[in-house]
C-alpha positions in Angstrom: 16.2 55.1 -82.7 17.6 57.4 -80.0 18.3 61.0 -80.6 21.2 63.0 -79.2 19.9 65.6 -76.7 21.0 69.1 -77.4 24.0 70.4 -75.4 21.8 73.0 -73.7 19.5 70.3 -72.4 22.4 68.1 -71.4 23.9 70.9 -69.4 20.7 71.5 -67.6 20.3 67.8 -66.9 23.8 67.4 -65.6 23.4 70.5 -63.4 20.1 69.3 -62.0 21.7 66.0 -61.0 24.5 67.8 -59.1 22.1 70.2 -57.5 19.5 67.7 -56.5 21.9 65.1 -55.3 25.1 66.7 -53.8 26.0 63.3 -52.3 26.2 61.9 -55.9 28.6 64.7 -56.8 30.8 64.2 -53.8 30.8 60.4 -53.3 33.5 59.6 -55.9 33.4 55.9 -56.8 36.6 55.3 -58.6 36.6 51.9 -60.3 40.1 50.6 -60.0 42.1 49.1 -62.8 44.1 46.6 -60.7 41.2 44.5 -59.4 39.4 44.7 -62.8 42.6 43.4 -64.6 43.1 40.7 -62.0 39.5 39.4 -62.3 39.7 39.6 -66.1 43.0 37.6 -66.2 41.7 35.0 -63.8 38.3 34.5 -65.4 39.8 34.1 -68.9 42.7 31.9 -67.8 42.9 28.3 -69.2 42.3 27.1 -65.6 38.7 28.3 -65.9 38.2 26.2 -69.0 36.2 28.7 -70.9 33.4 29.0 -68.4 31.2 26.6 -70.3 27.5 25.9 -69.4 27.2 22.5 -68.0 31.0 22.1 -67.7 33.5 22.1 -64.9 34.6 25.6 -65.9 31.1 26.9 -65.1 31.3 25.4 -61.6 34.7 27.0 -61.0 33.4 30.4 -62.2 30.4 30.3 -59.9 32.5 29.5 -56.9 34.9 32.3 -57.8 32.2 34.9 -58.2 30.5 33.8 -55.0 33.8 34.2 -53.0 34.6 37.5 -54.6 31.1 38.9 -54.1 31.4 38.1 -50.4 34.9 39.6 -50.2 33.7 42.8 -51.8 31.2 43.2 -49.0 28.0 42.5 -51.0 25.1 41.0 -49.1 23.6 37.7 -50.4 20.6 38.4 -52.6 18.9 35.0 -52.2 18.3 34.7 -48.5 21.7 33.6 -47.1 23.0 32.6 -50.5 24.6 34.4 -53.4 23.4 31.7 -55.8 20.1 31.4 -57.7 19.5 28.0 -59.4 18.8 28.0 -63.1 17.3 24.7 -64.2 18.4 23.7 -67.7 18.1 20.9 -70.1 21.0 20.1 -72.5 19.6 18.6 -75.7 21.3 17.0 -78.7 19.2 15.8 -81.6 19.6 12.1 -82.7 18.7 12.0 -86.4 20.1 8.5 -86.8 17.7 7.2 -84.2 14.7 9.2 -85.5 12.4 8.6 -88.4 10.8 12.0 -88.7 10.1 13.2 -92.2 8.1 15.7 -94.2 5.6 14.0 -96.5 3.8 15.4 -99.5 1.7 13.6 -102.1 2.0 10.5 -99.9 5.8 10.4 -100.2 8.6 11.4 -97.8 10.8 14.1 -99.1 14.6 13.2 -99.2 15.8 15.7 -96.6 19.2 15.5 -94.9 19.6 16.6 -91.3 22.1 19.4 -91.1 22.4 20.1 -94.8 18.7 20.7 -95.5 17.0 21.1 -92.2 17.7 20.8 -88.4 15.3 20.2 -85.6 15.2 19.4 -81.9 12.9 19.5 -78.9 11.9 22.9 -77.5 10.5 21.6 -74.2 13.4 19.6 -72.8 11.8 16.2 -73.6 13.6 13.4 -75.3 11.0 11.9 -77.7 8.2 13.5 -79.7 5.9 11.5 -82.0 4.2 13.7 -84.6 1.7 13.4 -87.4 0.7 17.0 -88.1 -0.2 19.3 -90.9 2.3 22.0 -92.0 0.7 25.5 -91.9 2.5 28.5 -93.5 1.8 31.4 -91.1 3.8 34.2 -92.9 5.9 36.0 -90.3 4.1 34.4 -87.4 3.5 37.7 -85.8 0.8 39.2 -83.5 1.5 43.0 -83.2 -1.7 44.9 -82.1 0.2 48.2 -82.2 1.0 47.7 -85.9 -2.6 48.3 -87.0 -3.8 45.1 -85.5 -1.4 42.9 -87.4 -2.2 39.2 -86.7 -0.8 36.5 -89.0 -3.0 33.8 -87.4 -6.5 35.4 -87.8 -8.0 33.3 -85.1 -7.2 30.0 -86.8 -7.0 27.1 -84.4 -3.4 25.9 -84.7 -3.3 23.5 -81.8 -1.3 20.4 -82.8 -0.1 21.9 -86.1 3.5 22.5 -87.2 4.0 26.1 -88.2 6.3 27.2 -91.0 7.4 30.8 -90.6 9.6 33.5 -92.2 12.3 35.2 -90.1 12.5 39.0 -89.7 9.7 41.6 -89.9 7.2 42.6 -92.6 9.0 45.0 -94.9 8.3 48.8 -94.8 6.3 50.2 -97.7 6.0 53.5 -99.5 2.7 54.1 -97.7 4.1 52.8 -94.3 7.8 53.5 -94.3 8.0 53.1 -90.5 6.0 50.0 -90.0 7.8 47.5 -87.8 10.5 50.1 -87.1 11.3 50.6 -90.8 14.9 49.5 -91.5 15.5 48.5 -87.8 14.5 45.0 -86.6 11.8 44.7 -83.9 11.5 41.8 -81.5 8.8 40.3 -83.7 11.5 39.6 -86.2 13.7 37.6 -83.9 13.7 33.8 -84.2 13.2 33.6 -80.5 9.9 35.4 -80.8 8.7 33.1 -83.5 9.2 30.0 -81.3 7.6 31.8 -78.4 4.5 32.7 -80.5 4.2 29.2 -81.8 4.0 27.9 -78.3 1.3 30.5 -77.4 -0.7 29.3 -80.4 -0.6 25.8 -79.1 1.4 24.4 -82.0 3.1 21.0 -81.9 6.1 22.5 -83.7 7.6 25.4 -85.5 10.1 25.5 -88.5 11.7 28.7 -89.6 12.8 29.3 -93.2 16.4 30.5 -93.3 17.9 33.0 -95.7 21.2 34.7 -95.1 19.5 38.1 -95.5 16.6 37.6 -93.2 18.6 35.9 -90.4 21.7 38.2 -90.9 24.0 35.1 -90.9 24.7 32.1 -93.0 23.3 28.5 -92.7 26.5 27.4 -91.1 25.6 29.3 -88.0 22.4 27.3 -87.7 24.2 24.1 -88.4 26.8 24.7 -85.7 24.2 25.5 -83.1 21.7 22.8 -84.0 23.5 19.9 -85.7 27.0 20.0 -84.3 26.6 21.0 -80.6 24.5 20.5 -77.5 21.9 23.2 -77.1 20.4 24.3 -73.8 16.9 25.5 -72.8 15.1 26.2 -69.6 13.0 23.5 -68.1 10.8 25.7 -65.8 8.2 28.3 -66.6 7.2 28.9 -70.3 8.8 26.2 -72.5 8.7 25.9 -76.2 6.9 23.6 -78.6 7.7 19.9 -78.8 9.6 20.4 -82.0 11.6 23.5 -83.1 13.8 23.8 -86.2 15.0 25.5 -89.3 15.1 24.7 -93.0 17.1 26.2 -95.8 15.4 28.3 -98.4 16.0 25.6 -101.1 14.4 23.0 -98.9 11.4 25.3 -98.2 11.0 25.7 -102.0 11.0 21.9 -102.5 8.5 21.4 -99.7 6.1 24.1 -100.9 6.3 22.9 -104.5 5.6 19.3 -103.5 2.6 20.6 -101.5 1.3 22.5 -104.6 2.3 26.0 -103.5 4.5 28.7 -104.8 6.7 30.0 -101.9 7.5 33.3 -103.5 3.7 34.1 -104.0 3.0 33.2 -100.4 5.9 35.3 -99.2 4.5 38.3 -101.2 1.0 37.7 -99.7 2.5 37.6 -96.2 3.6 41.2 -96.6 0.0 42.3 -96.3 -1.7 42.4 -92.9 -4.8 40.7 -94.4 -2.8 37.6 -95.0 -4.3 34.4 -93.7 -2.6 31.1 -92.8 -2.3 28.5 -95.5 -2.5 24.8 -94.7 -0.1 23.0 -96.9 -0.8 19.6 -98.4 2.1 18.3 -96.4 2.6 16.7 -93.1 5.4 16.2 -90.5 5.3 12.5 -89.5 7.4 10.2 -87.3 9.4 10.3 -84.1 12.0 12.9 -83.3 14.5 11.7 -80.7 17.1 13.6 -78.7 19.6 13.0 -76.0 18.6 15.1 -73.0 20.4 15.8 -69.7 19.1 17.9 -66.9 21.4 20.1 -64.9 21.5 23.2 -62.7 23.6 26.3 -63.4 23.6 29.3 -61.1 23.2 33.1 -61.3 25.3 34.9 -58.7 23.8 37.9 -57.0 24.8 40.3 -54.3 23.2 43.5 -52.8 24.4 46.9 -51.6 21.5 47.9 -49.4 20.1 51.4 -50.0 20.2 54.2 -47.4 16.9 55.9 -47.9 14.1 54.5 -45.6 11.6 54.3 -48.5 13.7 54.1 -51.7 15.8 51.3 -50.3 12.9 49.0 -51.2 13.7 49.7 -54.9 16.7 48.4 -56.7 19.0 49.1 -59.6 20.5 46.0 -61.1 23.8 45.7 -62.9 24.3 42.5 -65.0 27.0 40.7 -66.9 26.9 37.1 -68.2 29.7 34.9 -66.8 29.6 32.1 -69.3 31.4 31.6 -72.6 31.7 28.6 -74.9 33.7 26.3 -72.6 35.8 23.4 -74.0 35.1 22.2 -77.5 36.8 19.6 -79.7 39.7 17.3 -79.1 42.5 18.9 -81.2 44.4 22.1 -81.0 43.3 24.9 -78.6 40.1 23.5 -77.2 39.5 26.2 -74.6 37.2 29.1 -75.6 38.5 31.5 -73.0 36.1 34.4 -73.7 38.3 37.2 -72.4 36.4 40.0 -74.0 33.1 38.0 -74.2 32.5 38.3 -71.3 35.2 38.0 -68.7 35.5 41.8 -69.3 32.0 42.5 -68.1 32.1 39.9 -65.3 35.4 41.4 -63.9 34.1 44.9 -64.3 31.0 44.2 -62.2 33.3 42.9 -59.4 35.4 46.0 -59.5 32.3 48.2 -59.6 30.8 46.3 -56.6 33.9 47.1 -54.5 33.3 50.8 -55.0 29.5 50.7 -54.6 29.8 49.0 -51.2 31.9 51.9 -50.0 29.3 54.5 -51.2 25.8 53.2 -50.8 23.0 55.0 -52.7 19.5 55.8 -51.7 18.1 52.8 -53.6 19.5 49.4 -53.2 21.9 48.1 -55.9 22.2 44.5 -57.1 25.2 43.0 -58.9 24.0 40.1 -60.9 26.2 37.7 -62.8 23.9 35.6 -65.0 24.4 32.1 -66.5 23.9 30.7 -70.0 23.6 33.9 -72.0 25.4 32.2 -74.9 22.6 29.6 -74.8 19.8 32.2 -75.3 19.7 34.6 -72.3 18.7 31.7 -70.1 20.1 32.9 -66.8 18.5 36.4 -67.1 15.2 34.8 -68.3 15.3 32.5 -65.2 15.9 35.5 -63.0 13.0 37.5 -64.4 10.7 34.5 -64.1 11.6 34.1 -60.4 13.1 37.5 -59.4 15.1 37.9 -56.2 13.7 41.5 -56.0 10.2 42.4 -57.1 10.1 43.4 -60.8 7.7 46.2 -60.0 10.3 47.7 -57.6 13.3 47.3 -60.0 14.2 50.8 -61.3 16.5 49.8 -64.1 18.9 47.2 -65.5 22.3 48.2 -66.9 24.1 45.4 -68.7 27.8 45.0 -69.6 28.8 42.6 -72.3 32.2 42.6 -74.2 33.9 45.8 -72.9 36.4 48.1 -74.5 39.8 46.4 -74.4 41.5 48.9 -76.8 41.8 52.3 -75.1 40.3 55.6 -73.9 37.3 57.0 -75.9 35.5 60.3 -76.1 32.0 58.7 -76.4 29.7 56.1 -75.0 27.2 53.9 -76.8 23.7 53.6 -75.2 21.4 52.0 -77.8 18.0 51.4 -76.4 18.2 53.9 -73.6 16.1 56.3 -75.8 13.1 54.0 -75.2 12.9 55.2 -71.6 13.8 58.2 -69.4 17.2 56.5 -69.0 18.1 58.1 -72.3 18.2 61.6 -70.8 20.0 60.4 -67.7 22.6 58.5 -69.8 23.3 61.6 -71.9 23.6 63.8 -68.7 26.0 61.2 -67.1 28.1 61.2 -70.3 28.4 64.9 -70.3 29.3 65.0 -66.6 32.3 62.7 -67.5 33.3 64.8 -70.5 31.9 62.2 -72.9 29.4 62.4 -75.8 26.7 59.9 -76.8 27.7 57.9 -79.9 25.4 58.6 -83.0 22.5 56.2 -83.4 22.6 53.5 -86.1 19.6 51.5 -87.4 19.4 48.2 -85.4 19.4 46.0 -88.5 20.4 42.8 -86.7 18.2 43.4 -83.6 21.1 43.9 -81.3 18.8 45.3 -78.6 17.2 41.9 -78.3 20.3 39.8 -78.1 21.8 40.5 -74.6 20.7 40.0 -71.1 19.1 43.4 -70.5 16.4 42.3 -72.9 15.0 39.8 -70.5 14.4 42.7 -68.1 12.9 44.9 -70.8 10.4 42.2 -71.8 9.3 42.2 -68.1 8.8 46.0 -68.2 12.1 47.1 -66.5 13.9 50.0 -68.3 17.1 48.4 -69.5 19.9 48.5 -72.0 23.5 47.5 -72.5 26.2 50.1 -72.1 28.4 49.7 -75.2 31.9 50.7 -75.9 32.5 53.9 -77.8 34.7 54.1 -80.9 35.8 57.8 -80.9 39.4 57.2 -79.7 41.2 59.8 -77.6 44.5 59.0 -79.4 46.0 56.7 -82.0 42.8 56.6 -84.0 44.0 54.6 -87.0 45.9 52.1 -84.9 43.0 51.6 -82.4 40.5 51.2 -85.3 42.7 48.4 -86.7 43.2 46.9 -83.3 39.4 46.9 -82.5 38.7 45.3 -85.9 40.8 42.2 -85.1 38.2 41.1 -82.6 35.8 40.2 -85.4 37.9 37.1 -86.1 38.2 36.2 -82.4 34.5 36.4 -81.5 33.3 33.1 -80.2 36.7 31.6 -81.1 39.4 30.0 -79.0 41.6 33.1 -79.8 39.5 35.4 -77.6 42.3 35.4 -75.0 43.5 37.9 -72.4 46.7 39.8 -73.3 48.5 41.4 -70.3 49.7 44.2 -72.6 46.1 45.4 -73.0 45.4 49.1 -72.2 42.4 48.8 -69.9 41.8 52.5 -69.5 38.8 52.3 -71.8 37.4 49.3 -69.9 37.7 51.1 -66.6 36.1 54.2 -68.2 33.1 52.1 -69.4 32.7 50.5 -66.0 32.9 53.9 -64.3 30.3 55.3 -66.6 27.9 52.4 -65.9 28.4 52.8 -62.1 27.9 56.6 -62.3 24.7 56.1 -64.3 23.4 53.5 -62.0 24.1 55.8 -59.0 22.2 58.6 -60.7 19.2 56.2 -61.1 19.6 54.9 -57.6 19.5 58.5 -56.2 16.7 59.9 -58.5 13.4 61.0 -56.9 11.5 58.4 -59.0 12.1 55.3 -61.1 12.6 56.0 -64.8 9.6 55.4 -67.0 9.2 54.0 -70.6 8.4 56.5 -73.3 4.7 56.6 -74.2 3.7 53.9 -76.7 6.7 51.7 -76.3 5.5 48.1 -76.4 7.7 47.0 -73.4 6.2 49.8 -71.3 2.9 47.9 -71.3 4.4 45.2 -69.0 5.5 47.8 -66.5 2.1 49.5 -66.6 0.4 46.1 -65.9 2.3 45.6 -62.6 
């Protein structure tokens, strides 16, 4: 995790920025509250219908962002257009029209879709006929930097259905820091498991859910897989034909019917010498789903750089424009998403207005990405077909769910320590009279769950600028106020209140713009710390 740089070093860094870049010190870029508030209020209004992926509210949002980017003075980033198409499939499993089952001992196990397991296509195709062995592959991880860890051991898994555990191998007394110790690595995320299964040529992948390993209950899986339309990219690297989850109780029944003890296999999988175990069980039948193909759009605008050479490089600011849209038929059906993420979307518009007035040496891109709530799809689509070469992308600073409570004395920069952005983030904070919030173990893998991560995987130094929690005043009241958002997250109650004090939101946006300007004016692009796994992608370009 990141470490707070000593005040002496921070002073030197802040001073060096001012000395090396007097234009940065003089070109005051004051993010204004009035436009930020206006954008926030409009984007989260009922008229925008919750900005849902594949819904009318999404179309309205893209049109609004396109118009506002042009009005702010940004240049189109995609030729003559502000739009970048993101091709998506909406999928909804059809268990009543499917006959897929797990068989063991020649008999189909009585598994109920939703209650015991869930499944659906991972490749955007409607029908999949399967007759494949189930293979337990432990954590399903290939991590060369972890002592050559490989849960597959060269086994040919083409056409198999892989059964995997979620999370990382546990630290041990001998290796307390393996797989980042208490913190989660990307290898532990469910998204990685599905990606690795596809790389292994598997026909399908089923994850074993426990509340502890997933950091959420089975109801979260049910809501996403059994009760709602899911979205996935249809271009580039797609998933296996079948993806799914099963409850821990279901996994125990399957393994027992296949003549295996799940607990013993779990214990064996904690050792890097573990080898895959083919179960005496098969997945048979046809899995059917309703599939619709659609286009969503990222919106991107440019502030051209001023330096003859550095203008060919870019700093990218991102925020996702989507929320949950309209759901249900009774009560409040609009999931407005005021904090998540009309706040970040509006902040980028307000920041762009100021950046246009004060161009930096490098170019700057303001990028509003689609379908973050569906699995970072918009940012993944951008990285797959970037509007600016990835090798010339200096950094990505992401804003997601901004401070709606009040002024703070600190800023949260988790993940910045992985690169030279960490020192620049700390220096920028000090120059604004802020401190860097103390680090916390990333138990739930927060670094891997927002749009900056798509850039990090491609080798771009990236992180999300988080809201601080050291309030300037009214500490108790503001702590209580901030805590109320837990019950509003991804609910229809995440609505804009005109009485909100947006001083903290303006402060967060200003910090992000100041840091981006420092990166845009720096003599060289920031580098990853030696040994960081995401730095390998940058080195390969």
